[in-house]
N, CA and C atoms as a LAMMPS dump frame, in Angstrom:
ITEM: TIMESTEP
0
ITEM: NUMBER OF ATOMS
267
ITEM: BOX BOUNDS ff ff ff
-5.0000000000000000e+02 5.0000000000000000e+02
-5.0000000000000000e+02 5.0000000000000000e+02
-5.0000000000000000e+02 5.0000000000000000e+02
ITEM: ATOMS id mol type element x y z
1 1 1 N 0.822 -1.186 0.024
2 1 2 C -0.042 -0.052 0.003
3 1 3 C 0.788 1.234 0.024
4 2 1 N 1.936 1.353 0.628
5 2 2 C 2.716 2.606 0.614
6 2 3 C 3.088 2.979 -0.817
7 3 1 N 3.316 2.039 -1.61
8 3 2 C 3.724 2.289 -2.988
9 3 3 C 2.621 3.094 -3.756
10 4 1 N 1.355 2.619 -3.562
11 4 2 C 0.226 3.28 -4.24
12 4 3 C -0.011 4.62 -3.79
13 5 1 N 0.203 4.974 -2.573
14 5 2 C 0.026 6.297 -2.062
15 5 3 C 1.129 7.264 -2.671
16 6 1 N 2.324 6.716 -2.964
17 6 2 C 3.331 7.604 -3.62
18 6 3 C 2.912 7.928 -4.973
19 7 1 N 2.204 7.081 -5.639
20 7 2 C 1.911 7.311 -7.052
21 7 3 C 0.628 8.306 -7.136
22 8 1 N -0.259 8.278 -6.197
23 8 2 C -1.465 9.123 -6.228
24 8 3 C -1.138 10.601 -6.25
25 9 1 N -0.18 11.041 -5.468
26 9 2 C 0.139 12.496 -5.436
27 9 3 C 0.818 12.851 -6.742
28 10 1 N 1.587 11.918 -7.316
29 10 2 C 2.268 12.288 -8.6
30 10 3 C 1.204 12.297 -9.691
31 11 1 N 0.269 11.455 -9.716
32 11 2 C -0.78 11.52 -10.731
33 11 3 C -1.529 12.823 -10.548
34 12 1 N -1.9 13.112 -9.358
35 12 2 C -2.628 14.422 -9.095
36 12 3 C -1.866 15.574 -9.565
37 13 1 N -0.583 15.581 -9.363
38 13 2 C 0.341 16.71 -9.714
39 13 3 C 0.376 16.824 -11.262
40 14 1 N 0.548 15.759 -11.909
41 14 2 C 0.651 15.737 -13.396
42 14 3 C -0.678 16.119 -14.127
43 15 1 N -1.807 15.859 -13.494
44 15 2 C -3.083 16.157 -14.094
45 15 3 C -3.594 17.471 -13.707
46 16 1 N -3.035 18.244 -12.854
47 16 2 C -3.456 19.573 -12.548
48 16 3 C -3.301 20.502 -13.797
49 17 1 N -4.273 21.315 -13.958
50 17 2 C -4.271 22.254 -15.247
51 17 3 C -3.023 22.984 -15.394
52 18 1 N -2.263 23.336 -14.349
53 18 2 C -1.026 24.157 -14.467
54 18 3 C -0.004 23.3 -15.311
55 19 1 N 0.024 22.061 -15.07
56 19 2 C 0.943 21.098 -15.794
57 19 3 C 0.341 20.556 -17.071
58 20 1 N -0.93 20.186 -16.998
59 20 2 C -1.502 19.423 -18.114
60 20 3 C -1.748 20.333 -19.311
61 21 1 N -2.228 21.562 -19.176
62 21 2 C -2.479 22.406 -20.276
63 21 3 C -1.312 22.765 -21.139
64 22 1 N -0.144 23.133 -20.552
65 22 2 C 0.948 23.394 -21.407
66 22 3 C 1.49 22.122 -22.115
67 23 1 N 1.27 20.935 -21.532
68 23 2 C 1.602 19.719 -22.182
69 23 3 C 0.698 19.487 -23.321
70 24 1 N -0.604 19.738 -23.187
71 24 2 C -1.584 19.628 -24.283
72 24 3 C -1.195 20.637 -25.395
73 25 1 N -0.858 21.822 -25.071
74 25 2 C -0.421 22.802 -26.083
75 25 3 C 0.827 22.426 -26.753
76 26 1 N 1.762 21.826 -26.032
77 26 2 C 3.003 21.38 -26.679
78 26 3 C 2.729 20.233 -27.658
79 27 1 N 1.822 19.283 -27.203
80 27 2 C 1.543 18.159 -28.048
81 27 3 C 0.839 18.633 -29.343
82 28 1 N -0.117 19.586 -29.165
83 28 2 C -0.767 20.124 -30.353
84 28 3 C 0.122 20.846 -31.267
85 29 1 N 1.029 21.607 -30.792
86 29 2 C 2.004 22.355 -31.62
87 29 3 C 2.942 21.407 -32.321
88 30 1 N 3.378 20.363 -31.654
89 30 2 C 4.292 19.467 -32.224
90 30 3 C 3.607 18.619 -33.27
91 31 1 N 2.349 18.191 -33.083
92 31 2 C 1.64 17.438 -34.1
93 31 3 C 1.276 18.316 -35.312
94 32 1 N 0.957 19.549 -35.009
95 32 2 C 0.687 20.561 -36.168
96 32 3 C 1.863 20.727 -37.051
97 33 1 N 3.069 20.859 -36.393
98 33 2 C 4.286 20.914 -37.26
99 33 3 C 4.608 19.724 -37.984
100 34 1 N 4.435 18.526 -37.246
101 34 2 C 4.634 17.213 -37.924
102 34 3 C 3.747 17.096 -39.159
103 35 1 N 2.387 17.365 -38.889
104 35 2 C 1.431 17.19 -39.951
105 35 3 C 1.573 18.151 -41.182
106 36 1 N 1.922 19.402 -40.785
107 36 2 C 2.107 20.395 -41.824
108 36 3 C 3.353 20.109 -42.698
109 37 1 N 4.353 19.658 -42.101
110 37 2 C 5.605 19.407 -42.92
111 37 3 C 5.417 18.136 -43.743
112 38 1 N 4.891 17.049 -43.229
113 38 2 C 4.785 15.863 -43.986
114 38 3 C 3.591 15.853 -44.934
115 39 1 N 2.513 16.639 -44.615
116 39 2 C 1.39 16.687 -45.421
117 39 3 C 1.357 17.841 -46.406
118 40 1 N 2.514 18.524 -46.607
119 40 2 C 2.679 19.577 -47.541
120 40 3 C 1.633 20.635 -47.279
121 41 1 N 1.465 20.939 -45.999
122 41 2 C 0.563 22.009 -45.563
123 41 3 C -0.902 21.862 -45.9
124 42 1 N -1.395 20.656 -46.011
125 42 2 C -2.748 20.254 -46.211
126 42 3 C -3.405 20.335 -44.827
127 43 1 N -3.658 21.462 -44.315
128 43 2 C -4.135 21.608 -42.947
129 43 3 C -5.42 22.535 -42.889
130 44 1 N -6.476 21.995 -42.118
131 44 2 C -7.654 22.816 -42.04
132 44 3 C -8.263 22.549 -40.707
133 45 1 N -9.178 23.37 -40.369
134 45 2 C -9.856 23.33 -38.994
135 45 3 C -11.316 22.933 -39.258
136 46 1 N -11.811 21.977 -38.53
137 46 2 C -13.138 21.483 -38.692
138 46 3 C -13.65 20.877 -37.397
139 47 1 N -14.811 21.335 -36.924
140 47 2 C -15.408 20.687 -35.778
141 47 3 C -14.529 20.636 -34.503
142 48 1 N -13.719 21.722 -34.271
143 48 2 C -12.918 21.754 -33.089
144 48 3 C -11.602 20.991 -33.195
145 49 1 N -11.295 20.326 -34.355
146 49 2 C -10.061 19.701 -34.531
147 49 3 C -9.343 20.368 -35.69
148 50 1 N -8.01 20.199 -35.619
149 50 2 C -7.129 20.652 -36.711
150 50 3 C -6.842 19.342 -37.516
151 51 1 N -7.144 19.339 -38.828
152 51 2 C -6.968 18.117 -39.513
153 51 3 C -5.82 18.298 -40.442
154 52 1 N -4.795 17.431 -40.294
155 52 2 C -3.656 17.405 -41.15
156 52 3 C -3.807 16.186 -42.06
157 53 1 N -4.023 16.43 -43.318
158 53 2 C -4.278 15.268 -44.233
159 53 3 C -3.167 15.196 -45.187
160 54 1 N -3.267 14.147 -46.064
161 54 2 C -2.298 13.808 -47.112
162 54 3 C -0.903 13.435 -46.576
163 55 1 N -0.957 12.855 -45.362
164 55 2 C 0.358 12.474 -44.755
165 55 3 C 0.696 10.996 -45.284
166 56 1 N 1.987 10.716 -45.351
167 56 2 C 2.387 9.324 -45.698
168 56 3 C 1.871 8.315 -44.639
169 57 1 N 1.623 7.076 -44.998
170 57 2 C 1.074 6.108 -44.137
171 57 3 C 1.878 5.901 -42.929
172 58 1 N 3.187 6.031 -42.983
173 58 2 C 4.083 5.703 -41.831
174 58 3 C 4.09 6.833 -40.822
175 59 1 N 3.405 7.98 -41.021
176 59 2 C 3.478 9.111 -40.203
177 59 3 C 2.452 9.088 -39.131
178 60 1 N 1.588 8.08 -39.062
179 60 2 C 0.543 8.034 -38.001
180 60 3 C 0.168 6.548 -37.869
181 61 1 N -0.618 6.255 -36.863
182 61 2 C -1.016 4.874 -36.565
183 61 3 C -2.353 4.539 -37.202
184 62 1 N -2.531 3.403 -37.714
185 62 2 C -3.81 2.918 -38.205
186 62 3 C -4.445 3.811 -39.225
187 63 1 N -5.747 4.212 -39.054
188 63 2 C -6.401 5.073 -40.082
189 63 3 C -6.1 6.512 -39.89
190 64 1 N -5.714 6.875 -38.585
191 64 2 C -5.386 8.218 -38.214
192 64 3 C -5.166 8.304 -36.785
193 65 1 N -4.493 9.375 -36.338
194 65 2 C -4.201 9.599 -34.934
195 65 3 C -4.445 10.982 -34.464
196 66 1 N -4.951 11.119 -33.269
197 66 2 C -5.232 12.426 -32.718
198 66 3 C -4.186 12.696 -31.693
199 67 1 N -3.463 13.78 -31.81
200 67 2 C -2.474 14.213 -30.809
201 67 3 C -2.767 15.603 -30.437
202 68 1 N -3.111 15.831 -29.212
203 68 2 C -3.576 17.146 -28.827
204 68 3 C -4.922 17.413 -29.561
205 69 1 N -4.971 18.532 -30.279
206 69 2 C -6.17 18.861 -31.026
207 69 3 C -5.961 18.604 -32.557
208 70 1 N -5.015 17.836 -32.984
209 70 2 C -4.574 17.688 -34.348
210 70 3 C -4.826 16.239 -34.703
211 71 1 N -5.685 16.007 -35.731
212 71 2 C -5.914 14.671 -36.329
213 71 3 C -5.03 14.451 -37.473
214 72 1 N -4.165 13.543 -37.446
215 72 2 C -3.201 13.17 -38.512
216 72 3 C -3.751 12.005 -39.307
217 73 1 N -3.842 12.163 -40.6
218 73 2 C -4.365 11.074 -41.52
219 73 3 C -3.908 11.267 -42.89
220 74 1 N -4.163 10.307 -43.734
221 74 2 C -3.909 10.405 -45.212
222 74 3 C -5.135 10.867 -45.815
223 75 1 N -6.184 10.055 -45.86
224 75 2 C -7.432 10.445 -46.55
225 75 3 C -8.674 10.143 -45.743
226 76 1 N -8.555 9.603 -44.572
227 76 2 C -9.704 9.099 -43.811
228 76 3 C -10.385 10.297 -43.047
229 77 1 N -11.153 11.052 -43.703
230 77 2 C -11.833 12.221 -43.184
231 77 3 C -13.297 12.161 -43.468
232 78 1 N -14.048 11.643 -42.632
233 78 2 C -15.487 11.586 -42.786
234 78 3 C -16.177 12.245 -41.525
235 79 1 N -17.373 12.674 -41.639
236 79 2 C -18.035 13.287 -40.426
237 79 3 C -18.059 12.297 -39.183
238 80 1 N -18.298 11.019 -39.495
239 80 2 C -18.311 10.085 -38.385
240 80 3 C -16.95 9.905 -37.724
241 81 1 N -15.904 9.857 -38.541
242 81 2 C -14.538 9.714 -37.94
243 81 3 C -14.187 10.941 -37.258
244 82 1 N -14.528 12.115 -37.68
245 82 2 C -14.143 13.357 -37.018
246 82 3 C -14.975 13.483 -35.752
247 83 1 N -16.194 12.946 -35.698
248 83 2 C -17.005 13.051 -34.434
249 83 3 C -16.274 12.084 -33.37
250 84 1 N -15.827 10.967 -33.91
251 84 2 C -15.207 10.066 -32.938
252 84 3 C -13.873 10.591 -32.485
253 85 1 N -13.056 11.238 -33.27
254 85 2 C -11.794 11.761 -32.923
255 85 3 C -11.914 12.998 -32.026
256 86 1 N -12.954 13.715 -32.14
257 86 2 C -13.189 14.861 -31.282
258 86 3 C -13.27 14.409 -29.804
259 87 1 N -13.625 13.178 -29.566
260 87 2 C -13.717 12.648 -28.203
261 87 3 C -12.331 12.631 -27.624
262 88 1 N -11.281 12.334 -28.422
263 88 2 C -9.905 12.139 -27.951
264 88 3 C -9.181 13.495 -27.722
265 89 1 N -9.8 14.488 -28.248
266 89 2 C -9.2 15.868 -28.092
267 89 3 C -9.276 16.316 -26.693
């Protein structure tokens, strides 16, 4: 049990907005740079997400990946998928 109590305070600390928000912003900025460079600047905003499309298949996992507020994909952009990915934002 002492080990679990040591982890709880660390989890609380890392999830406080003072720590979590800058991390989210950093993840969003990094994914935006990654998606812009590899997708030749095919970037748009839709439904609260930034969509970076036309990326090579090796640049993201499976059909697409959401990092921060950026959805990285090649061509998988449908309203149903964007609605699902907005959950991960």
